[in-house]
N, C-alpha and C positions, 0 to 999 in steps of 0.2 A: 407640422410642428407648430406649437403655439409659441408666439413671440411675446415676451414681456417688455413693455415699453421702457425705454431708458428714463430713469428718474431725473427730473430737472431740478429737484430740490435737495436730494441726498448728496452729501459729500462723496467724492469719487475716489476709488483706489485704482491705480494703473498697474497692470502686470505685463512685463515685457518678457515673453516666453520664447524658448528655442525648441527646435525639433518639430516633428509632425504632431498635429493635433488629431490623432486617431480617435476612434469612438470612445475608448476608455479615458484617454487624457482629456478630451473635450468634456466628458461627463463630469469629471472632477471640477473643472472650472465653472460649469453650470451650478454644481452643488455649492461651490464657494460663493458664487454670485448671490444665490438665494440665501445662503447663511449670512452674508454681509447685509443684504437687504433687510433681513430680520433684525439687524443691529443698527439700522438707519444709515447704511452705507451702500454705495453702488460700485460695481466692478466693471472695468473696461480693459480689454486686452490689446496689445500689439503682438503680432506673430509674423514669422517669416513665410508662412503658407496658410492658405485657407483651411478650415477644419474639413476632415474627410466627409463629414455629414453635417447637415444643418444643426446648429446648437443655439440654445437660448442665452447667448452672451454676446455682446458687441465686440467685433474683432476688426482692428485696423491692420492691414498688411504692411509690413516694413521690409524693404530690401535687405537681404542677408549679406552683409559685408561691403566693404568699400568697392570691390570689383563689380557689385551688382547695383550700385547707385546710378540713377539716371545721369547721363552727361549730355548737356545740350550745347549747341554752338552758341558763341557769344552774340550772334545776330539773330537767334531763333526766338520768336515770341517776344515778350516784354520783360522777361526775367532779368536779363543783364542790366537793364536800366532801373529795375525796381528793387533788386535784392540788396539788403543792407550789407555793409562790410561785416565779416565774422567778428563776433564778440569774444569768442574763445580762441586763444592762441593755438594754432594747429599743431605745434611741435610735439606735444605729448601723444596725440592721436596718430600722427605720422610715425612716431617711434614705435608705438604699439603695433601698427600695421606692419612695419618692417619686421618686428619680432615674429608675428604670425606668418607672414607671407614673403619674407625676404626683403632686402633693400631695394629701393627704386633706382635702378641702374641707368635710366635714361630720362631725358626731360619729359617726354609724353607721359611716362608712368608717374613721375613726381607730380606733374600738373594734374593728372587724373585723380591722384590721391588727395591733393589739396582741394579739388573740386568736390570730391566725395565728402570730405570733412565739412565743407561749407554746406553741402546738401543736407547732411544729417543734422547739422545745427539748425537749419531752417525746418526740416521735417519734424524733428522732435520738439522744436520750439512751437510750431503750429499745433502739434498734438497736445502739448502741455497747456497751451493757452485755451484749447478747446475742452480738454478733460478737467483741468484745474485740480489735480489729485491732492489729497491730504496724506497720501503715502504711495510710494512706488516700489514695486517688487521687480528686481531685474535678475533674470536667469543668467548665471555665470558672471556677467559684469566685467569681464576682462577683455572683451573685443573692443576695438576702437570706437565703434558706434555706441556701444553700451557705456563707455567712459564719457562720451558726449552727453548722453541722456542723464547719466549720474550728475555731471557737473551742472547741467541746466536745472535739474531738480534742486540741487543744493543752492544754486543762485536764487531760486524762487522760494526757498524756505521749506521745501518738501523733503521729508525724511526718506532715505533709500535703504532698503533691506535687500538681501540677496537670496537667490534660490539656486540649488544645484542638486543633481541626483545624489541620493544617499547611497552608501555602500550596502544597502539592503534593497533587493529588487522590489520595485513597486512603490518606493517611498522617495520623498525629497527632503532635503535639509534646508531650513530657513534660518538666516543669521543676520544680525545687524551690522557685522563688521566685514564679512567677506565670504568666500567659499573655500572648501577643501582645507588645505593647511593654513589658510588665512582667517578661518573662523575663530571666534573668541575661545571656544573650548579646545580647538586644536593647539592654540598657543599657550594654553594653561597646562599646568602639571597635575591638577586635581579637579575633582568634581564632587559635588555635595548633595546629599539627600536631606530633605527637610525633616523627615521623621523615619523611624525604623519601619513603620507601617507602609509609608510611601515606597521605601526601598523594596520591601517584600512584594508589593504590587508590581513594581517595575520589573523585578526579576521574573515574576510569573508571566507578565506580558511578553518579555523578551524571550523566554523559553518557548512560548507558544509560537511567536513570530519566527524564531529560528527553526523550530521543528517543521513548520509549514513551508518555509523557504527550502529547507533541505529535502523535504518530501517531494516538492514540485520540481526541484532541480533546475530552477529558472535563473537566468542571468540577464543583464541588460542587453546583451548582444546575442544574435543567432549563433548556434553552435552546430557542428557536425553531428551525425547520428551517433547514439551511444553504442558502446561495444562491451562485450563480456570482459571483465577485468583480467582473468587468467589468459584469455586469448590476446588481449592487448599487450600484456607483459611479454608474451611469447613473440608477438609481431614486432615489438620495439627492440627485442633482444636484451631484456633485463634479466640478468642471471640471478639465481637464488642467492640470498644473503647480501645483495647489493642494496645500499641505502639510496632510495629514489628522491632526487631533489628536483622539484618543479620550479622552473623560472618562467614567470608570466611576462610575455612581451607587452609593450605598450605603443601608443601612437606618439611619435616625437612631436608633431605639431598639435599638441593638446595642452590645455592649461596645466595638467599634472606635471608634464615634463618641461614645458616652457617656463613655468613660474615657480614650481615647487620641487625641482630636482637640481639643486645648486652644485652638486659634486661632479656631475658628468655632462658631457655634451650631447648625450642622447642615450637611448635604451641599449644600443649595441655597444657603446663605450662602457656602460655600466656592466653589461654582460661579460665583456672582455676582462675587466678587473675581477669580477666574481669568479670566472673560470680559472684565472691565474692563481687564485687562493686555494682551490680545491685539491684534495689529495689525488695523485696520479697513479695510485697503486691498484685501481680497479675496484675499490671499496664503495665507490659512489657511481650512480648513473644519473646524468643530468638530462631531464626531460624539459626541453624548451617549447613553450606554446606560443605560436605567433598570434598576435592580436587580429581578430577578424576584420578590423577596419584599417589596419596598417597598410600603407602603400609600399612599404619597403620590401625588398626582395628577401624571402625566407632563406635563399641560398647564402646570402651574406651573413646571416646569423648562424647558419649551419657551419660555415667556415670557422667561426669563432668557437663553437662548441667542439668541433673536431671529434676526436676519439672518446671524449668524455661521455657522449650519449647521442641524443638526437633532437634536432629542432624540427617541429612539425606544425602543419596547419590542419591535420586530419584527425585530431583527438579532441573530443568534447571536453569542456572544462570540468564537468562533473566526473568524467572518467579519469582525467588527469589528477584531480584532487583525491580520488579514491585510491589510486596507486601510489601517490606521493607520501613519503615520510616527513619531508620538510618542504616548505614553500618560500620562495624568494621573489622579490620584484622591486622596482624602484619605489613606486607608491600606488600600485594598482589596487582596485577594490577586490582583486583575487585574494589579497592578504586577509581581508575580512571574511571572505568565504572559507578560507583555510582555518581561521580561528574559530568559526562556527563549528568546524569539524574537529576541533581540539588539536590542530597541527601547529608546530612551532614555525614562526614566520621571521624572515630576515628582510629588512627594509633598507634600501639604499638612497631614499629621498625623504621628503617631508610629507606628512599626511595627518589625518585625525588621530593617528596612533602615536605621533611623536611625543617623546619625553613622558610617557605614561608607565614605563616599566612593563610593557606588554610585548612589543616587538623587540627582537634583537636588531639594533640599529647601527648602520654604518656611520662613523663619526666624522668623516671628512678627510681632507689631505693628511697623509701621515698615518692613516688607520693601519694598524699592524695585523688586522684580521683576527684579533683576539676574540672579538664578539662573534665573528663568523664561526670560529671554532667552538665557542660556547653554544651557538645555535645548533651546530652539527651534533653536539653532545647533549642537547636539550637540557642544559643546566638551568635550575630554578624554574622548570616548566610549570609545575603546579602553582607556584606563586604568580607567574605571569598569566596563566589561564584564569586564576581566581580574580585578578584585577580586570582581566578582559571581560568576564561575565558581568561584573558590576558596572564597568564603564559602558558596555554594550547596552545594558538595561537602561542606564541613564540617558544615553543618546536616543534610544527608541522612544522613551517617554518624555524627553525634554527638547529634543532638537529635530526629530523626524516627523513627517506627516505622510500618511498613506495616500497615494494618488491613484493607484490601480486597485481594482476590487480583489478581495480574497475569497477563496473557496471555503476556507475555514476561518471564521472570525477569531482574531487574536487579541483584540482590545487596543490595537494601535490607534493613535490619534489620526484625525482626518480633516475634512473640510470645516467642520464645526469648530474644532480647536484652532485651526489656522485663522478662522474668522475672529476668534477671541484674541489671538495674537495681534492681528492687524488692528483691531479696534483699540487694543491697549497701546499701540505704538503710533497710531495716526495722530496728526495734529489738528487743531481747529482750523476751519477754512480761513479765518481772518489772520492766521499766522503765515499764510502763504501770499506771495505777490508775483503774479505772472505777467503783469503788464510790460515789464522791461525785457521780456524774452523776445527773440527775433520774430518779426511779423512781416509776412509778404502776402498781399492780397492774392488769394490762391486760385480763384476760379478760372480766369482767362489763361493763366500760366498752366494750370492743370490740364485744361483742354489742349493747349499747344503741345505739352509733353505727351499727352495721350495720343494725339494724332501722329506725332513724330514716332512714338514707339510702335504704333499700329503699322505705319509705313515701313519701318525697319524690320518689323517682325514677320513680314510675308515669307512664307516658306515655299520653295519650289518643289512641287510634288506632281506626279502624274506625267503622262506622255507629253501633254501640251507644255508643261513647265520645262521638261527636258529639252524640247525643241526650242523653247525661248532661250534657255541657257546656251545652246549651240549657236543660235542666231546672234546673241551678244558677242560670243567669241569670234564668229565669222565676220561680223560687221567691223569689229576692231582690227582684224587682220586683212582678210581678203577684200573687204569693202573699201579699205583705204588704198590698196595697191591696184586692184582690178575691179572697180565699181560695176562695170558692165556684167562681168561674170557673176559677181555677187548678186546683183539684182535678178539675173536670169535664174540662178539657183533659188533665190527667195521666192520667186513666182512659182517655180516648180514645187518647192516644199509646201507652199500654201495650198496649191492645187491638190497635192497628195493628202494633206491634213483634212481639207474640206471633204474630199471623197471618203476618207476613212470615217468621218463623222456624219456622212449622208447629208452634207450641206452643199448648196450650190456655190460654185466658185464666184 
C-alpha cells in the first residue's frame, strides 16, 4: 500500500471514531482524507482499534473507555512527578461514567475512574497539541472520554461537530449540536427546502436510496436467517385476522435509552406499559424482537409479553417487518425501517422523528393511551406518511453522508460532500490556541508504560506455562509448610519436563 506523507503545512482535521475500522469503513476515511487534501486540509484519526487492513490515513489508537485507560503505580516511572494537576474538574466525567457503567461503590473503583479522567485529559491534550486541528469530529460524543476531548477542543478554540450512525444503513449523520435526538433537526418541528427543484431532486434520491435499502434487506446488526412469511406466521402462532404489532427491543446501556428515553427506566419497563394498554380480546398479536446486542435475558421480556404474543431472538428483522401491521419501539432505528415500508409507528422516547407529526408519540406521565389507540387504528396515516417521505428526503440530502459502498448508486452524498461541510465549518489556524493544554514530556513515560503493559500482558499458554502456574501455587502452599518435600517435587518435575523436551537435566 502506498502511504501519503502527512502534510506539515495543511491545517488538520481530527476525527475521533468508534467501532471497527473494517475495509469499507477505512476506505471511506481514506476518501475523506484525500478529499480534504484537495481542499488544503489534512485528516488525522483517533480510533479504538487499528484498521483491519493498512490504510492511507494516519491513525492514533485511543483506549476505549475509562476501564481501559492505563493505570500506573504512583512510584512507577517519572509520571507521578511530572504530570500536571488536572485542569478539567472531573465531576462531570465521573457522573457520565456512572451513567454508562453504574456508580463507583468502592474506593478503588472511584480512584481508578479519577485516574482515568486524568489520563484522558493528558492523552487528548497531547494529541491536540500534536495535531492542532481546526475542526474536530467526534463519533457519539456522550462517553466520558469524548466529553473530555470536546471540552479540551473548546478550550483551545477548536469547533466540535458530531457523528453518529444514521437510521439508513451505510450512512452517518453529522451535526454541529449533537447526535440522535440532540441534533438541531431533531429538536426542530420543521425542515425547509430552498427551491421546489431541490425538493424534487431530494425526493428522487430518497426514493432510490430507500428502494436499494429495502431490496438489500440490510441493517446495522447481524440478523438470523430469513424465513418464509407464511411459515413464520404459522410457527409463531399468529391466527388469521390478528393485527400483528412488532415491538423492537433495544440495548439499555446505549445512548438512545440512557439519554433520550426520559419516560421509562429501560426497554422492559417501556414494554410493560405498552402491553398494559393493548386489547386483551385476542385481536392483536405482539411480536417482540430481542436486540442482537442486548445482554438482557429474553425470558424476562417474554414474561412481560405473556399471552399477548411472543418475544424472540430467532426472527430476522426483515421478516418481522414483513409480517407486522404496526411497529413500536422506544426510539429504535427500526421505526425508520418500518416507515420505509409504509407501516404506522409508535414511539415511546425521543428521536429524529420527535414532534414532526410522523410517528404516533407517547407523551409522558399521565398518557392515557389515546395516541396508541390512534396508532392501532392508523388514523391520519396518509398525512403522516406524506410528511415522512418529505422529511426523509431532507435528511438524506442535508444531514446524512454515505460511508459504505452501494451496489446501485442512489445519488446520496459521500466523502466529497462531507469534505465541503468540514471546510465550511473549520476555523483558521490562528483562531486556535493549544499551548495552554496539558503537556507531559511523553517519551520516557511512554516507554515505562509500554514495558509495564508488556510485563502485565504475558499470557500463560502451553504445557510449560501450565506447570509454571502449578509451581506458583505449590510454592505458596506446600513450599512454606514443607520446603523439603516441595524442593524434592520441584526437582522431580524439572527432570520430567527436561526429558519430555529431550533436554539434559
